[in-house]
N, C-alpha and C positions, 0 to 999 in steps of 0.2 A: 505493499497500499506506502502511496506518498502523503506526505502533512506538505502541504501546504502555507507556508510559514511566512506574517508579514506583521515588519513594524509599524504602527502607525503613531502618529501624534499630529491631531489638528488639520487634522485631512476629508471633513467630510463633505460631500459631493465626489467625495475620488476614490474612497475607500466603496463606497457600492457598486458604481460601476466594473469598478475591477473585479468583483467577488463575481459579480456576476459572469466576464471574461473569463476569469476563471473557474466559473463551471464551463461554460459551453469549452471549451478548451477540451478541457477533459473528459466531460461525461462520455461514459458508451467508449474511450482506449485506456478508460485504466483504473481501478479502484482509488477514492484518494478522499481526502478532507482538507479543510480551509480555518488556521488556527490562526487569527487575528490578536494580537494585544494590546489595546490601548491605553500607552504609555505617559497617564495623565493628564489627557487630556482638555483645555479650558473649553471645547467648543463642545458638538450632539454627537463627536465621532464614536462614541460606544449606541451612540442607541442607533446611529447607521447602520452600525455593523449588524447589530439583534435583529433588525426590522429585515434589512437584507436575509441574514439569515432565516430569518421565517415566509420571505417570497421564497427562494430558490427548492429548489430541487436537490440540493445539495448534503449534504454532513458541513459543519460548518458551528466553533467554536469560539467566542466570545472574552478572553481576556481582561485584565483594567486594574490598573498600575495606581493608586494613588496620589500617585507625586513622580513625574520623569526622570527616569532614570538612566533613560538612553535610550540607543538602536541597540548594541550590544545584546543590552541587559533584557532588549525585551525580546528581541530573538534566540535568548537565552531560557527564558521561562517559554518562549511555546514554546519550543526541543522541546523541554521536561514534560509537555503538557500532550504532546504530538506523538500518534499510536504507530507510525506509518517506519517501514524500514527506510525506507531514504526522503531526505527534507529540500524542500524547493523553498529556496525564499524570493522576497522581490519587496520591493519600495511601495507605500502605498500612496505613491505622490501623480502612480498611475502613467508613469516614462514608463516600465519594463510593461512587455508587450507579454501576457500570459499565453499570447499564440504562439510564441518560443518553444516555449514549456516543453511540447513535445516530441519533436528537435532535438530536441537534451535527452528527452529518455528514449529515442532511440541510439542513442552513443553507447547506451549501460551495457550490449551487449562483447563491444570495443575493451571492456577493463578488463584488465587482469588485477585487481589487489585491491585487496578489503576497503582497506583507506584511497579515497579518490577524493576528487570537491570537478567538477566538473560552470565553468565561468566562464559565463557570460563576454561578448566583449563587443562593447558599443564602438563601430567602427565609421558609422555615420552618424555623433549626434547632435542631437539638436540645443546648442545651448550657442552661450555665445561666443564670439574667439577670444576673449580673454580667460576663462572659466578653460575652455578645450585645453590653451595652453598650457594653464595651471595645473589639466589631470595631466599633458602627454609630459610636462613635466616632474612632477610631481610620482610617476607610474618610473617614469625612467632613474627615475634615482631610487626608488623604492627597491625594486628588480635591480638594480646594480649592486648596492647590498645584502636584499634578503634572496636573489636570485633562485623568487615562488614561478618563474617565467611566465607571469601572466601580465599581457600590456595591455588593463583595466583591469584592477582590484575594485573599485571605486563602483562597479556596474552591483546593485545588488541584485543581480539574478544566478542565481546559484543552484549548484546540485550535489550532495554527499550523501552518504548513511548518518542515519543516525548515531551511530552505535557508535564513527569517525566523530563528528562534534563531543559526542559524551567525555570523550577520550583528552581535548581540548584540555588545557590552563585556563581558568578565567580570568577576563579585566576585561575593563573599560579598553570601548574600540577594536576590541577582537575582529572583529565580525569584518574588519577590512583585511586579515591577515588569515585568513581559513586556508587559501592555497598552500602557502608559507608552511602553517602550522601543518598541517597536511602534508607536507614535502618532511618537516619533521620529522614523521610518523613515518616516513618512508614510499609513500602511495605515492598515486598520481593523481595524474594534471593534466588534462584536455580545454581547451581552450571550441566553443560556439559562439558563431556569430549571432548576433540579437539584434532588433529594432529600440531604435531609442525614439520618444515619440514627446512631443511636448508634453508640459503641464499646465492642461487646464484652469488649475483653479488650487489658489494657494498658494506660499512660495515654501521659496526653499528653506530648511533649518541649519543648512551650510555656508560662512564665509571663504574668503582664501586664509582669512588668520586667524578663524577658530579649527580651522582645519591645522593648517601650516606646523602652527607650533605642540598640538600632541601630536602631531602627526609624528617628527623628529622624536620625544622621547621614547614612541611607541615603537619607532624603528630599531630604536636600542635596544628596546627591552628587548624584540622580538630575536633581533639578532641572537642577545645570550640568551634566549631560552635554545637554541640551535645552537649554537656554541656546546651549551651543556647537557645536550641530550644524546643517548649510543642509542641505535635500532640493532637489533637481536633478533642475528636469522639463527634458531636453536635446529641444528643439523642432527640432533638423535637426542630420544628419550625414551628411560623404560619407567616398568614400574614392579614391584615386586609382590609380593601377599607371604602374610602369614601363614604359615604351614599349616592344617586344621591338626586338632591334638585328638 
């Protein structure tokens, strides 16, 4: 089963249509559920999640944080409540296209590792030239330091096993480093080119400044985690039993 996980904050007008799109994209293709975490919204996001879930012919779960704790913690909450073997994450602003999820699912037979991440790549981004420049620069710096092999780690659309995520060390902003954390475990990374759409309602929660400073600290922390980790390959294991008296 697939659990589609959505962290949402102040996304009235976006979250309902997005949930309906997910339902249409996956219904009849695979068993799935939608898990939405309202991360302390100040608008009626939670009410829209509930109303849409009641209207759809799909399994949907709504969880609310009393206060905002950030996107990574909202994803962490959602994954721990999810029932699916695989997790699909996407942003609540509607810029990720649920119609791209089936193509990502189609890549599953190509994977040989128990731990993996299929990462979306927004080749043609619907953002300003300045924002695209920031993203390209940040991605080059991150890849040079972490060697995660992902051209667009900021894309919210990703697919990975729930079991893999549960083995990650938890820290704020960890959602941006899922591919690097998968590589730290010796896992596999696949890239899937995805659509990117204009935001039609609301405004972005991120700016260049609130991402840049925490990004530097986060990258240094992830580098430390990678350098301190050991990948163990067991070549042989035996078991003995107590002889019956």
